[in-house]
N, C-alpha and C positions, 0 to 999 in steps of 0.2 A: 583466895576465894572464901567467902564467909560460909559458915555451916548452913545458913538458909539457902544460898545458891547451890551448894552441893546437894541438899535435899531436893531442890527443884529439878536438878539434872536427874537424880535417881528416880524421882517421881515420874518425870517424862519418859525415861527409858522403861520403867515398869509398866506405864501405861501402853507404850508401843508393843512390849512383849504380850501384855494382856489382850491387845488387839490382834495378836497372831503374827506379829513380826518376829524374825529370827533373833535369838539372844546374841547380842554383840559379844565377840571374842574378848574385846577390851574396851573399857570406858575410862578415858583419860581426862582428868580435871586437875591440871597443875595449879599449885598455890600461887605461883609467881607470874602467871600469864593469864590473859583473858581468853582462853581457848577451851573448848569442850570438844573432845574427839571420841567418836564411836568407830572402832575398828571391827568390821564384820567378818574378818578372816581373809585368807588369800584366795585369789581366783574366785571371787564371789560378787560379780557385778549385779546380779539380780537382787541381792540383799541390799546393796547400796541404793538401787533404784526404788525398792519398796520403802525403805526408811526415808529416803529423800521425799518421796511422794507423800507419805504419812505426815512428815514434819512440815510439809509445804516449802521445801527447799528448791533452789533452782535445779534444772537438769544437770546430772553429773557430767563431768568432763574428765578427760584423761591427760595426764602429764607424763612425760618420759620419752624414751625408756631411761631407766636408772640402772647403772651397772653396780652390782654388789659382789662381794666375794663368793656368794653361794648361788646367785641367780641374776637374771636380767628381768626387770619388771617395769610396769607403768603403774602410776598411782591413779586409780579411778575414784573420783571424789565429788561430793556435793557439799557446798558450804555457803553460809551467810553470816552476816553480822546483824541482821534485822529480825531475828526470830523473836516473836512476842514474849516468850517465856524467858529469854536470856538477851535482853536488849544490850547491844554494844559488845557482846561476847561473840567470838568467832566459833560458830557451831559447825562441825565437820563430821561427815560420814564417809568412810573410805574402805577400799580394799586394794591390795596389791596384786596386779594381774600379770601373770607370767607372760614374757615376750620372748619369742624364739630368737636365738642368736642369729646374727646376719650370716648368710652363706658366703664363705670365702672361696673364691675360685682360685685354683692353682694352675699356673701356666704349665702346659705340657712340655 
């Protein structure tokens, strides 16, 4: 990613924060992929909804559950490749939502 695109991303995030949106926990801009990711923290679907609406992204969807060594979660995400400020780049806003473990019934 060129310095100009990095600046566009940070300007976009700064404008969102100035508009009253929550500060993302992490902004990911890899050099080798055409992806921009805003992670708003765990168990925070309301922030995903707010950022998605402000950015004009599609309604968020949930993927999962994902099993990890520490917890079970679903990815709550909104994304697009057609954002006018980042054409052709995958722009994502996401949160990892804790999912309860399945109940295992033990035979008596």
